[in-house]
C-alpha positions, 0 to 999 in steps of 0.5 A, a space after each residue: 173646431 178641428 173640422 174647420 181647420 182640417 177642411 178649411 179650403 174644402 168648405 170655402 170651395 163648396 160654399 163658393 160653388 153653391 153660392 154661385 149656383 144660388 146667384 145663377 138661380 137669382 138671375 134666372 128667376 128674380 131678374 125677370 121682375 125688372 124686365 118682364 113688363 118691358 118685354 111683355 109690353 113690347 118696349 124691349 125684345 127679350 134679347 135687348 132686355 137680357 142685355 140691359 138687365 145684365 149690364 144693370 144687374 152686374 153694375 148693381 151687384 158689383 158696384 153697390 153690393 156691399 163691402 160688408 154684408 150681414 153674415 146671417 140674412 135679416 137676423 133670422 137666426 141667433 148665432 149664440 146657438 152656434 158658438 160651441 159648434 161653429 162647423 154646424 153653422 158652416 154646414 147649414 149655410 152651405 146646405 142652405 145655398 144648395 137648397 135655395 139654388 135647387 128650388 130657384 132652378 125648379 121654379 125658373 124652369 116652371 116659369 114661376 116668379 118666386 122670392 129669392 129672399 124667401 128661398 134662402 130664409 126658408 133654407 136657413 130657418 129649416 136647418 137651424 130649427 131641425 138641425 140645431 134647435 127651434 129656439 135658435 130661430 127668430 120666429 117673430 121675424 119669420 112671421 113678419 116675412 109671411 105677413 109681407 106676402 100680403 102687405 107688399 103685393 097689396 101696396 104695389 097693386 093699389 099704387 099701380 091701379 091708381 097710376 094706371 087709372 090716372 093716366 087713363 083718365 088724364 090722357 087716354 080718355 081725352 079728345 086729344 090724347 097727344 096734347 094731354 100727354 104733352 101736358 101731363 107726362 112731364 109730371 109722370 117723368 118727375 115722379 119717376 125721377 123722384 122714385 128712381 133717385 130714392 131707390 138708388 139712394 136707399 138701396 144702392 149708394 149706402 153700399 158704396 159708402 155714400 150715406 145720406 140721412 132720410 131728409 137729405 135723400 128726399 131733398 136730393 130726390 126732389 131736386 132730381 124730380 124737378 130737373 127731370 120735369 123740365 127736361 121731360 117738358 123740353 123733350 116732349 115739346 120737341 116731339 113732332 106728331 101729325 095732328 091730322 092722324 087718326 086716334 089710334 095713331 095718337 095712342 101709339 105715339 103716346 105709348 111710345 113715350 111711356 115705353 121710354 119711361 118704362 125702360 128707364 124705370 126697369 134699368 133702375 129696378 135692375 140696379 137696385 135689385 142687383 145691389 140688394 139681392 146679391 146678398 142672398 147668395 153672398 151673405 151665407 158665403 161671406 159667413 162661411 169664409 169669415 168663420 173658416 178664416 177666423 178659425 171658428 169665430 162667428 161675427 155678425 158682419 163680415 168683410 167681403 173677400 175680394 172674390 166674393 162679389 164677382 161670384 155673385 155678380 157673374 152668377 146672376 148674369 149667367 142665370 139670366 142669360 141661360 134661363 131668364 126668359 121663362 119667368 120673363 114670359 110669365 110676368 110679361 105675358 102670363 098675368 095680363 096683357 101689357 102695353 107700355 103705359 100699363 107696364 110703366 104703371 106697374 114698374 113705377 108702383 113696384 119701385 115706389 113700394 121698394 122705397 116705402 118698404 126700405 123706409 119702414 123696414 118692411 121685409 120685401 120681396 121684389 118678385 111679390 111687389 112686381 107681381 102685385 103691381 102687374 095684378 093691380 094694372 090688370 084689376 084696373 081693366 076688370 077681373 076678366 083681364 087677368 089670367 086667374 090660372 097663372 095668378 093661382 100658380 104664382 100664389 101657390 109657388 109663393 106659399 111653397 117657397 119657405 117650406 121647400 127651401 126648409 125641407 131641402 136644406 134640412 136634407 142637405 144639412 144632414 148629408 153634409 154633416 155625415 160627409 164630414 163625419 160629424 
């Protein structure tokens, strides 16, 4: 207890600095998920993508990042083990933020899209299991997260495969792709509206104090889908195309329609990602602030101090602007060649998987979901369409993330502990 009261300001400043560093890593690595497909399919330039993502990520993190956050992300450790020595939890959370931040910096520099959620969870598991007690870790929850490495990319991949194949069969393989686009694209727009509304309701609005039941959320989303369908029908009906133009020109025009759709889904994913994943950086910071300010009392939920959310939101935006383009290049160009229709299939599948996971309580990584969706689109064109070397590197980086975070957090935990003379 003495350490907490003696060094209270130092501990909060350390935690804030490392939380900012981790948020910077989230921006550099994770934000590319929302924008990689838009850049890879040439719907947006890298500069435009970074500006759009900065706006929507910041809005998601700052407006919908949560007034109250769980202090221990995903209930991965049992706080009862720290009641007699709350300073150990403070040291562990500070070490975990630094460890996750360092791993994200390394991965982003190498262009590996890794999971920021798994980075911080690996770090928290590491210091708790080695520094305190293996029993303090909820191992079944860790197993669930490892299982999600297979489940979520698979769901997203299957959805992307079928969305892409349907667009191919209904529109691109037909004699008159433009007429078919006018007929079927409003249905894709309605589906997009439905999924985006559900993502916003399940991932964003609950943080702003707007709580809808599942049935209310679905009804609202259906309403949005119907409105979007009719708006889409009117807009596409107004588009003027030259019917005498060659088939390639028709394809180009249809792709332009999908490009607009994809940018919209990318913005929604950026907003949902900002509101959801900012907690990876500010959750441990909120835990430290809460413990220090209460003189060592550990609570499961913490009211956020006014300055905590901006630390996360600004960190995410700066990381994206400074190092985001490496991971954007991997997702956009490295895995498979993307066009707007392929990118749209991947984005919509990823957003749908986020909704399914939120509804069923599956632990989810937006990174793995989107990579799975891009793989699904590539598979629809045959295995030769995939760059298997890049895919292998990505899978290896996923497997390494939990142990890398854990090993570094154990090292940092003992260094911080020693620095405070414990």
